[in-house]
C-alpha positions in Angstrom: 93.3 131.9 115.1 95.2 128.7 115.8 98.5 130.3 115.1 98.5 133.0 117.8 100.0 131.2 120.8 100.8 133.1 123.9 103.4 132.3 126.6 105.4 129.8 124.5 108.8 129.2 126.0 111.9 127.9 124.2 113.6 125.9 127.0 116.1 123.3 125.9 115.5 123.5 122.1 117.1 120.5 120.3 117.4 119.3 116.8 114.6 116.7 117.4 110.9 117.5 117.6 109.4 117.3 121.1 105.7 117.0 122.0 105.9 120.6 123.2 107.2 121.7 119.8 104.4 119.9 117.9 101.6 121.2 120.2 102.8 124.8 120.7 105.3 125.8 118.1 104.0 124.2 114.9 100.2 124.0 115.5 99.3 124.9 111.9 101.6 122.5 110.1 101.2 119.6 112.6 98.7 116.8 112.0 95.5 117.0 114.0 95.0 113.2 113.6 96.9 110.3 112.0 94.9 110.5 108.8 95.0 114.3 108.5 96.4 115.2 105.0 96.2 118.5 103.2 95.0 118.6 99.6 95.2 121.7 97.4 95.6 122.4 93.7 98.1 124.5 91.9 97.1 125.5 88.4 94.7 122.5 88.3 97.4 120.1 89.6 96.4 118.4 92.9 98.9 117.9 95.7 98.3 115.6 98.7 96.1 113.1 96.9 96.7 109.9 94.9 98.5 111.8 92.2 102.3 112.2 92.7 102.9 115.4 90.7 106.2 115.7 88.8 107.8 119.1 88.3 110.4 119.2 85.6 112.6 121.8 83.8 116.0 123.4 83.7 118.0 124.9 86.6 118.2 128.2 84.8 115.8 129.6 82.2 118.6 130.3 79.7 116.5 131.6 76.8 113.0 131.4 75.3 113.7 128.6 72.8 115.2 126.4 75.5 112.4 126.7 78.0 109.7 126.3 75.4 111.4 123.2 74.0 111.8 121.8 77.5 108.2 122.5 78.4 106.9 120.7 75.3 109.2 117.7 75.9 108.4 117.3 79.6 104.7 117.6 79.1 104.7 114.9 76.4 106.6 112.6 78.9 104.0 113.2 81.6 105.2 116.2 83.7 102.5 118.2 85.5 104.4 121.4 86.2 107.3 123.4 84.7 110.2 124.4 86.9 113.0 126.8 86.0 115.1 129.5 87.7 114.8 133.1 86.6 116.4 134.5 89.8 119.2 132.1 90.4 121.3 131.8 93.5 124.9 130.6 92.9 127.3 129.5 95.7 129.8 132.1 94.4 129.1 135.8 93.6 130.6 136.0 90.1 128.6 136.1 86.9 129.6 135.5 83.3 128.0 134.7 79.9 127.7 131.1 81.2 126.7 131.8 84.8 123.9 134.4 84.6 120.4 135.2 85.9 117.8 135.9 83.2 115.7 137.7 85.9 112.6 139.4 84.4 113.4 138.0 81.0 113.3 134.5 82.4 109.9 135.1 83.9 108.6 136.3 80.5 110.1 133.2 78.8 108.4 131.0 81.4 105.1 132.6 80.7 105.6 132.0 76.9 106.3 128.3 77.8 103.1 128.2 79.9 101.1 129.6 77.0 102.5 127.0 74.7 101.9 124.0 76.9 99.4 124.9 79.7 101.9 123.7 82.3 101.7 125.7 85.6 105.0 127.2 86.7 107.1 127.1 89.9 110.1 129.4 90.2 112.2 130.7 93.0 111.9 134.0 94.8 115.0 135.2 96.6 114.2 138.6 98.0 111.3 140.5 99.3 111.5 143.3 96.7 110.9 140.7 93.9 107.9 138.8 95.4 105.4 140.9 93.5 106.9 140.4 90.0 107.7 136.7 90.6 104.2 136.0 92.0 102.6 137.6 89.0 104.4 135.2 86.7 104.1 131.8 88.4 101.6 129.5 90.0 103.8 128.4 93.0 106.6 130.3 94.7 109.7 128.4 95.5 111.9 129.1 98.6 115.3 127.7 98.0 117.5 125.8 100.5 119.6 128.9 101.3 116.6 130.9 102.2 114.7 128.3 104.3 115.3 130.3 107.5 115.0 133.8 105.9 112.1 134.5 108.2 111.2 138.0 106.8 111.1 136.5 103.3 108.9 133.6 104.5 106.5 135.9 106.2 106.1 138.2 103.1 105.7 135.2 100.8 103.1 133.8 103.1 101.2 137.1 102.9 100.6 136.5 99.1 98.4 133.5 99.9 100.0 131.7 97.0 101.1 128.0 97.1 104.7 127.7 98.3 107.4 125.1 97.9 109.7 125.2 100.8 113.0 123.5 100.2 114.8 122.0 103.2 118.0 123.7 104.2 120.9 121.4 103.5 122.1 121.6 107.1 118.6 121.7 108.7 116.8 119.3 110.9 113.2 118.3 110.4 112.4 120.6 113.4 114.0 123.6 111.6 112.1 122.8 108.4 108.7 122.5 110.0 109.2 125.6 112.0 110.1 127.5 108.9 106.9 126.2 107.3 105.0 127.5 110.3 106.0 131.1 109.3 104.3 130.7 106.0 101.3 128.8 107.4 100.7 131.6 110.0 100.3 134.1 107.2 98.0 131.8 105.2 96.0 131.4 108.4 95.7 135.1 108.9 94.3 135.3 105.4 91.6 132.8 106.5 92.9 130.0 104.3 94.5 126.6 105.0 98.3 126.3 104.4 99.2 125.7 100.8 102.8 124.5 101.3 104.8 121.6 99.8 107.9 120.6 101.8 110.8 119.7 99.4 113.6 117.4 100.5 116.6 118.3 98.3 119.5 116.6 100.1 121.5 117.3 103.2 125.2 117.7 104.0 126.9 114.6 105.3 130.4 113.7 106.5 130.9 111.8 103.3 129.1 111.2 100.0 129.8 108.7 97.2 131.9 110.5 94.6 133.9 113.6 94.2 131.1 115.7 92.7 128.5 114.7 95.4 127.8 117.5 97.9 124.6 116.2 99.5 122.7 113.0 100.4 119.0 112.5 99.6 117.4 111.9 103.0 114.7 109.4 102.1 114.0 108.7 105.7 112.8 112.2 106.3 109.8 111.5 104.0 108.0 109.1 106.4 109.4 111.0 109.4 107.8 114.2 108.2 104.6 112.5 107.3 104.3 111.2 110.9 104.1 114.8 112.1 102.8 117.1 109.3 99.7 117.1 107.1 101.6 119.0 104.4 102.7 117.2 101.2 106.4 116.1 101.0 108.3 116.4 97.7 111.6 114.8 96.8 114.3 116.5 94.5 116.8 113.8 93.5 118.6 116.0 91.0 120.0 118.5 93.5 120.5 115.8 96.1 122.6 113.4 94.0 124.2 116.0 91.8 124.8 113.1 89.4 122.3 112.2 86.7 123.1 108.4 86.6 121.7 108.1 90.1 118.6 110.2 89.6 116.3 107.5 88.2 116.9 105.1 91.1 116.3 107.9 93.6 113.1 108.9 91.9 111.8 105.4 92.2 113.0 105.1 95.8 111.3 108.4 96.6 108.0 107.2 95.3 108.4 103.9 97.2 109.2 105.9 100.4 105.9 107.8 100.0 106.9 111.1 98.5 103.8 113.2 97.5 105.5 115.0 94.7 108.8 114.9 92.7 111.0 117.5 91.2 113.5 116.8 88.5 116.0 118.9 86.6 115.6 118.4 82.8 117.5 120.1 80.0 117.4 119.5 76.2 121.2 119.5 76.1 122.6 118.6 79.5 126.3 118.7 78.7 125.9 122.4 77.7 123.6 123.4 80.5 124.5 126.8 81.9 124.3 125.5 85.5 124.8 122.0 87.1 125.2 120.0 83.9 126.1 116.9 85.9 122.7 116.5 87.5 120.2 117.3 84.8 118.4 114.7 82.7 117.9 114.9 78.9 114.3 114.9 77.6 114.9 111.3 76.5 116.1 110.3 80.0 113.2 112.0 81.6 110.8 110.1 79.4 112.5 106.9 80.4 112.3 107.9 84.1 108.6 108.7 83.9 107.9 105.3 82.3 109.8 103.6 85.2 107.9 105.6 87.8 104.4 104.4 86.7 104.5 100.8 88.0 106.2 101.8 91.2 103.5 104.4 91.9 100.8 101.9 91.0 102.3 99.3 93.4 101.7 101.6 96.4 98.3 102.9 95.3 99.5 106.1 93.8 99.8 107.4 90.2 102.0 109.8 88.2 99.4 110.2 85.5 96.9 113.1 86.0 
């Protein structure tokens, strides 16, 4: 198997990728040739081809009515997959009627939304003990930014053989990100399959941002940088990166122009009253407008957002 390297040393590791890193430490996620690109489908949606899949939905699956309404709305506007958090990490430990995790109820509501619309589901798994139940209720497993280097979790998620979206840690280099992906790819390889991983750029910490509410900067430069090295599809998540809805549309368009292979957007029927992160989510009407704006940009570079 390609992933079983012996005698690999770790002298002078840095934040930038070296030729030794590419050849010996990420042999499964590294390109074999300049035109090497991985294609795979998730619930009938192709990643890595001409289509730029758009994943849309709320940060938290707050209730059945909300997620079904959102699913219907985003599908009508052109979304290809439904996203939503059932197991929800928060920066602080306290929960309340507003800040809560729907957990297994959320997974059940996501399934109802899928039955209503046919949209495949991506949702986050946060701990090893929940992999089985989350995997049984989604089409793609999401690893969040805080768990990007939770190597035991990456290994166990990889063992499922399911498609995985791996979000970049907000303090992580491209090197860190690709080496985390290698943990998942190694388990896929051991199952005798090609890696089914989408790398999601969701913003990095910087010395300064552009408004009080900004915590991260969307690193558009990492899209072509990653594509020089890896055959895996690269996704952009402007909602989490900007944390400010008025900037989301321009960053969506810029992501497509930069060559992003997929896009994720936070969408809520009533953004002002969203349980989590109301500043960053788009309304159904705003999402429809964004999708209309994306079409000519995608077409201009030989891609499409229409399945």
